[in-house]
C-alpha positions as protocol buffer text, in pm:
chain_id: "A"
residue {
  index: 1
  type: MET
  ca { x: -99 y: -13847 z: -656 }
}
residue {
  index: 2
  type: ALA
  ca { x: -279 y: -13482 z: -618 }
}
residue {
  index: 3
  type: LYS
  ca { x: -14 y: -13313 z: -771 }
}
residue {
  index: 4
  type: LEU
  ca { x: 122 y: -13507 z: -1053 }
}
residue {
  index: 5
  type: ASN
  ca { x: 524 y: -13526 z: -1003 }
}
residue {
  index: 6
  type: GLU
  ca { x: 714 y: -13601 z: -1342 }
}
residue {
  index: 7
  type: ALA
  ca { x: 754 y: -13951 z: -1310 }
}
residue {
  index: 8
  type: ALA
  ca { x: 426 y: -14001 z: -1236 }
}
residue {
  index: 9
  type: VAL
  ca { x: 348 y: -13783 z: -1553 }
}
residue {
  index: 10
  type: ALA
  ca { x: 635 y: -13983 z: -1771 }
}
residue {
  index: 11
  type: GLN
  ca { x: 462 y: -14334 z: -1615 }
}
residue {
  index: 12
  type: ILE
  ca { x: 112 y: -14264 z: -1752 }
}
residue {
  index: 13
  type: THR
  ca { x: 262 y: -14112 z: -2066 }
}
residue {
  index: 14
  type: GLU
  ca { x: 436 y: -14457 z: -2128 }
}
residue {
  index: 15
  type: ILE
  ca { x: 111 y: -14622 z: -2039 }
}
residue {
  index: 16
  type: CYS
  ca { x: -52 y: -14422 z: -2291 }
}
residue {
  index: 17
  type: GLN
  ca { x: 168 y: -14450 z: -2602 }
}
residue {
  index: 18
  type: ARG
  ca { x: 195 y: -14838 z: -2535 }
}
residue {
  index: 19
  type: HIS
  ca { x: -138 y: -14858 z: -2599 }
}
residue {
  index: 20
  type: LYS
  ca { x: -203 y: -14620 z: -2898 }
}
residue {
  index: 21
  type: ASP
  ca { x: -248 y: -14896 z: -3138 }
}
residue {
  index: 22
  type: ASP
  ca { x: -510 y: -15089 z: -2937 }
}
residue {
  index: 23
  type: LYS
  ca { x: -848 y: -15044 z: -3133 }
}
residue {
  index: 24
  type: THR
  ca { x: -969 y: -14923 z: -2848 }
}
residue {
  index: 25
  type: PRO
  ca { x: -718 y: -14808 z: -2544 }
}
residue {
  index: 26
  type: LEU
  ca { x: -903 y: -14656 z: -2328 }
}
residue {
  index: 27
  type: MET
  ca { x: -1025 y: -14915 z: -2085 }
}
residue {
  index: 28
  type: MET
  ca { x: -692 y: -15060 z: -2084 }
}
residue {
  index: 29
  type: ILE
  ca { x: -506 y: -14749 z: -2032 }
}
residue {
  index: 30
  type: LEU
  ca { x: -748 y: -14689 z: -1745 }
}
residue {
  index: 31
  type: SER
  ca { x: -677 y: -15013 z: -1672 }
}
residue {
  index: 32
  type: ASP
  ca { x: -316 y: -14994 z: -1615 }
}
residue {
  index: 33
  type: ILE
  ca { x: -277 y: -14679 z: -1433 }
}
residue {
  index: 34
  type: GLN
  ca { x: -555 y: -14812 z: -1166 }
}
residue {
  index: 35
  type: ASN
  ca { x: -352 y: -15102 z: -1099 }
}
residue {
  index: 36
  type: GLU
  ca { x: -81 y: -14877 z: -1073 }
}
residue {
  index: 37
  type: TYR
  ca { x: -193 y: -14624 z: -823 }
}
residue {
  index: 38
  type: GLY
  ca { x: -486 y: -14763 z: -689 }
}
residue {
  index: 39
  type: TYR
  ca { x: -734 y: -14497 z: -855 }
}
residue {
  index: 40
  type: ILE
  ca { x: -769 y: -14218 z: -1110 }
}
residue {
  index: 41
  type: PRO
  ca { x: -798 y: -13894 z: -961 }
}
residue {
  index: 42
  type: LEU
  ca { x: -936 y: -13603 z: -1254 }
}
residue {
  index: 43
  type: GLU
  ca { x: -554 y: -13470 z: -1289 }
}
residue {
  index: 44
  type: VAL
  ca { x: -465 y: -13814 z: -1434 }
}
residue {
  index: 45
  type: GLN
  ca { x: -765 y: -13839 z: -1665 }
}
residue {
  index: 46
  type: GLU
  ca { x: -701 y: -13472 z: -1844 }
}
residue {
  index: 47
  type: LEU
  ca { x: -329 y: -13633 z: -1881 }
}
residue {
  index: 48
  type: VAL
  ca { x: -482 y: -13923 z: -2029 }
}
residue {
  index: 49
  type: SER
  ca { x: -740 y: -13671 z: -2267 }
}
residue {
  index: 50
  type: LYS
  ca { x: -419 y: -13500 z: -2344 }
}
residue {
  index: 51
  type: GLN
  ca { x: -230 y: -13817 z: -2444 }
}
residue {
  index: 52
  type: THR
  ca { x: -487 y: -13986 z: -2626 }
}
residue {
  index: 53
  type: GLY
  ca { x: -721 y: -13697 z: -2751 }
}
residue {
  index: 54
  type: ILE
  ca { x: -1058 y: -13876 z: -2537 }
}
residue {
  index: 55
  type: SER
  ca { x: -1266 y: -13592 z: -2393 }
}
residue {
  index: 56
  type: VAL
  ca { x: -1244 y: -13583 z: -2032 }
}
residue {
  index: 57
  type: ALA
  ca { x: -1597 y: -13636 z: -2009 }
}
residue {
  index: 58
  type: GLU
  ca { x: -1594 y: -13948 z: -2189 }
}
residue {
  index: 59
  type: ILE
  ca { x: -1290 y: -14065 z: -1967 }
}
residue {
  index: 60
  type: TYR
  ca { x: -1460 y: -13948 z: -1651 }
}
residue {
  index: 61
  type: GLY
  ca { x: -1789 y: -14140 z: -1774 }
}
residue {
  index: 62
  type: VAL
  ca { x: -1577 y: -14493 z: -1803 }
}
residue {
  index: 63
  type: VAL
  ca { x: -1451 y: -14426 z: -1454 }
}
residue {
  index: 64
  type: THR
  ca { x: -1751 y: -14330 z: -1246 }
}
residue {
  index: 65
  type: PHE
  ca { x: -1954 y: -14632 z: -1441 }
}
residue {
  index: 66
  type: TYR
  ca { x: -1738 y: -14895 z: -1397 }
}
residue {
  index: 67
  type: SER
  ca { x: -1690 y: -15017 z: -1042 }
}
residue {
  index: 68
  type: PHE
  ca { x: -1321 y: -15105 z: -1034 }
}
residue {
  index: 69
  type: PHE
  ca { x: -1217 y: -14805 z: -1117 }
}
residue {
  index: 70
  type: SER
  ca { x: -1150 y: -14512 z: -845 }
}
residue {
  index: 71
  type: LEU
  ca { x: -1190 y: -14182 z: -816 }
}
residue {
  index: 72
  type: THR
  ca { x: -989 y: -14197 z: -447 }
}
residue {
  index: 73
  type: PRO
  ca { x: -759 y: -14383 z: -292 }
}
residue {
  index: 74
  type: LYS
  ca { x: -850 y: -14698 z: -166 }
}
residue {
  index: 75
  type: GLY
  ca { x: -719 y: -14871 z: 175 }
}
residue {
  index: 76
  type: LYS
  ca { x: -478 y: -15101 z: 211 }
}
residue {
  index: 77
  type: TYR
  ca { x: -742 y: -15363 z: 263 }
}
residue {
  index: 78
  type: VAL
  ca { x: -1049 y: -15306 z: 72 }
}
residue {
  index: 79
  type: ILE
  ca { x: -1351 y: -15492 z: 211 }
}
residue {
  index: 80
  type: GLY
  ca { x: -1644 y: -15612 z: 16 }
}
residue {
  index: 81
  type: CYS
  ca { x: -1982 y: -15658 z: 179 }
}
residue {
  index: 82
  type: CYS
  ca { x: -2179 y: -15841 z: -82 }
}
residue {
  index: 83
  type: LEU
  ca { x: -2520 y: -15739 z: -70 }
}
residue {
  index: 84
  type: GLY
  ca { x: -2689 y: -15943 z: -330 }
}
residue {
  index: 85
  type: THR
  ca { x: -3023 y: -16090 z: -256 }
}
residue {
  index: 86
  type: ALA
  ca { x: -2895 y: -16448 z: -129 }
}
residue {
  index: 87
  type: CYS
  ca { x: -2648 y: -16239 z: 92 }
}
residue {
  index: 88
  type: TYR
  ca { x: -2874 y: -15974 z: 191 }
}
residue {
  index: 89
  type: VAL
  ca { x: -3191 y: -16232 z: 301 }
}
residue {
  index: 90
  type: LYS
  ca { x: -2878 y: -16422 z: 528 }
}
residue {
  index: 91
  type: GLY
  ca { x: -2797 y: -16050 z: 740 }
}
residue {
  index: 92
  type: ALA
  ca { x: -2555 y: -15888 z: 511 }
}
residue {
  index: 93
  type: GLN
  ca { x: -2701 y: -15507 z: 594 }
}
residue {
  index: 94
  type: ASN
  ca { x: -2608 y: -15583 z: 940 }
}
residue {
  index: 95
  type: VAL
  ca { x: -2270 y: -15694 z: 872 }
}
residue {
  index: 96
  type: ILE
  ca { x: -2180 y: -15435 z: 633 }
}
residue {
  index: 97
  type: ASP
  ca { x: -2351 y: -15218 z: 954 }
}
residue {
  index: 98
  type: LYS
  ca { x: -2090 y: -15301 z: 1156 }
}
residue {
  index: 99
  type: PHE
  ca { x: -1797 y: -15274 z: 983 }
}
residue {
  index: 100
  type: SER
  ca { x: -1915 y: -14926 z: 887 }
}
residue {
  index: 101
  type: GLU
  ca { x: -1949 y: -14881 z: 1289 }
}
residue {
  index: 102
  type: LEU
  ca { x: -1633 y: -15002 z: 1370 }
}
residue {
  index: 103
  type: LEU
  ca { x: -1478 y: -14855 z: 1108 }
}
residue {
  index: 104
  type: GLY
  ca { x: -1618 y: -14502 z: 1121 }
}
residue {
  index: 105
  type: ILE
  ca { x: -1701 y: -14463 z: 775 }
}
residue {
  index: 106
  type: LYS
  ca { x: -1975 y: -14545 z: 505 }
}
residue {
  index: 107
  type: PRO
  ca { x: -1922 y: -14776 z: 225 }
}
residue {
  index: 108
  type: GLY
  ca { x: -1732 y: -14642 z: -51 }
}
residue {
  index: 109
  type: GLU
  ca { x: -1531 y: -14476 z: 189 }
}
residue {
  index: 110
  type: THR
  ca { x: -1174 y: -14496 z: 294 }
}
residue {
  index: 111
  type: SER
  ca { x: -1078 y: -14536 z: 712 }
}
residue {
  index: 112
  type: ALA
  ca { x: -834 y: -14203 z: 803 }
}
residue {
  index: 113
  type: ASP
  ca { x: -572 y: -14407 z: 863 }
}
residue {
  index: 114
  type: GLY
  ca { x: -597 y: -14564 z: 522 }
}
residue {
  index: 115
  type: LEU
  ca { x: -601 y: -14921 z: 619 }
}
residue {
  index: 116
  type: PHE
  ca { x: -989 y: -14989 z: 519 }
}
residue {
  index: 117
  type: THR
  ca { x: -1177 y: -14898 z: 227 }
}
residue {
  index: 118
  type: LEU
  ca { x: -1560 y: -15037 z: 252 }
}
residue {
  index: 119
  type: ASP
  ca { x: -1721 y: -15140 z: -9 }
}
residue {
  index: 120
  type: ALA
  ca { x: -2097 y: -15243 z: -51 }
}
residue {
  index: 121
  type: LEU
  ca { x: -2097 y: -15512 z: -349 }
}
residue {
  index: 122
  type: ARG
  ca { x: -2422 y: -15641 z: -515 }
}
residue {
  index: 123
  type: CYS
  ca { x: -2328 y: -15973 z: -598 }
}
residue {
  index: 124
  type: ILE
  ca { x: -2023 y: -16155 z: -558 }
}
residue {
  index: 125
  type: GLY
  ca { x: -2123 y: -16497 z: -709 }
}
residue {
  index: 126
  type: ALA
  ca { x: -2070 y: -16661 z: -317 }
}
residue {
  index: 127
  type: CYS
  ca { x: -2453 y: -16683 z: -265 }
}
residue {
  index: 128
  type: GLY
  ca { x: -2435 y: -17066 z: -113 }
}
residue {
  index: 129
  type: ILE
  ca { x: -2199 y: -16896 z: 184 }
}
residue {
  index: 130
  type: ALA
  ca { x: -2428 y: -16620 z: 255 }
}
residue {
  index: 131
  type: PRO
  ca { x: -2365 y: -16387 z: 374 }
}
residue {
  index: 132
  type: ALA
  ca { x: -2020 y: -16312 z: 233 }
}
residue {
  index: 133
  type: VAL
  ca { x: -1756 y: -16088 z: 223 }
}
residue {
  index: 134
  type: SER
  ca { x: -1430 y: -16030 z: 90 }
}
residue {
  index: 135
  type: ILE
  ca { x: -1111 y: -15871 z: 168 }
}
residue {
  index: 136
  type: ASN
  ca { x: -839 y: -15786 z: -109 }
}
residue {
  index: 137
  type: GLY
  ca { x: -962 y: -16109 z: -289 }
}
residue {
  index: 138
  type: LYS
  ca { x: -1018 y: -16341 z: 31 }
}
residue {
  index: 139
  type: VAL
  ca { x: -1352 y: -16472 z: 63 }
}
residue {
  index: 140
  type: TYR
  ca { x: -1495 y: -16507 z: 396 }
}
residue {
  index: 141
  type: PRO
  ca { x: -1806 y: -16704 z: 432 }
}
residue {
  index: 142
  type: LYS
  ca { x: -2137 y: -16719 z: 634 }
}
residue {
  index: 143
  type: VAL
  ca { x: -2000 y: -16402 z: 799 }
}
residue {
  index: 144
  type: ALA
  ca { x: -2196 y: -16356 z: 1115 }
}
residue {
  index: 145
  type: VAL
  ca { x: -2210 y: -15946 z: 1286 }
}
residue {
  index: 146
  type: GLY
  ca { x: -2012 y: -16113 z: 1598 }
}
residue {
  index: 147
  type: GLN
  ca { x: -1717 y: -16196 z: 1377 }
}
residue {
  index: 148
  type: VAL
  ca { x: -1633 y: -15878 z: 1231 }
}
residue {
  index: 149
  type: GLU
  ca { x: -1449 y: -15691 z: 1498 }
}
residue {
  index: 150
  type: GLY
  ca { x: -1246 y: -16029 z: 1498 }
}
residue {
  index: 151
  type: ILE
  ca { x: -1157 y: -15951 z: 1122 }
}
residue {
  index: 152
  type: ILE
  ca { x: -1075 y: -15587 z: 1136 }
}
residue {
  index: 153
  type: ASP
  ca { x: -834 y: -15722 z: 1467 }
}
residue {
  index: 154
  type: SER
  ca { x: -617 y: -15956 z: 1216 }
}
residue {
  index: 155
  type: TYR
  ca { x: -597 y: -15698 z: 952 }
}
residue {
  index: 156
  type: ARG
  ca { x: -467 y: -15385 z: 1194 }
}
residue {
  index: 157
  type: GLN
  ca { x: -249 y: -15683 z: 1350 }
}
residue {
  index: 158
  type: GLU
  ca { x: -127 y: -15750 z: 1029 }
}
residue {
  index: 159
  type: ALA
  ca { x: -92 y: -15449 z: 919 }
}
residue {
  index: 160
  type: LYS
  ca { x: 152 y: -15369 z: 1260 }
}
residue {
  index: 161
  type: ALA
  ca { x: 380 y: -15689 z: 1122 }
}
């Protein structure tokens, strides 16, 4: 979506119009765009600004403040490694380091093949099953470093199917 095509402009305009009468439309607009495209680049923020009259600076501030919005495309599989206290104490840093090593990316990045995005999360509320990893909403309990390669391989196989 680097250069917005006519269909994208029309769809984003429609999203903005759908929420124009909302009391605070920005979050709804950005949420709908994020759900549709997977990320909200600067070109889209500029179009939203033009449609709503909200400054690009304010829109950018919202997009960068909330972790569920992204400025860049996410992979097909978003791996969230919890680094909250319980998970960290039980070895979560080693788990995320192994994902990083095997995928060749750092937290916040997406693999070159576009399959995986690695995210470091603060707490996912799964302290009793620490260290926890979430992949597209599926939670893996008590993940050990030795399991990481198998987890990655299973998603690579799924992507080929």
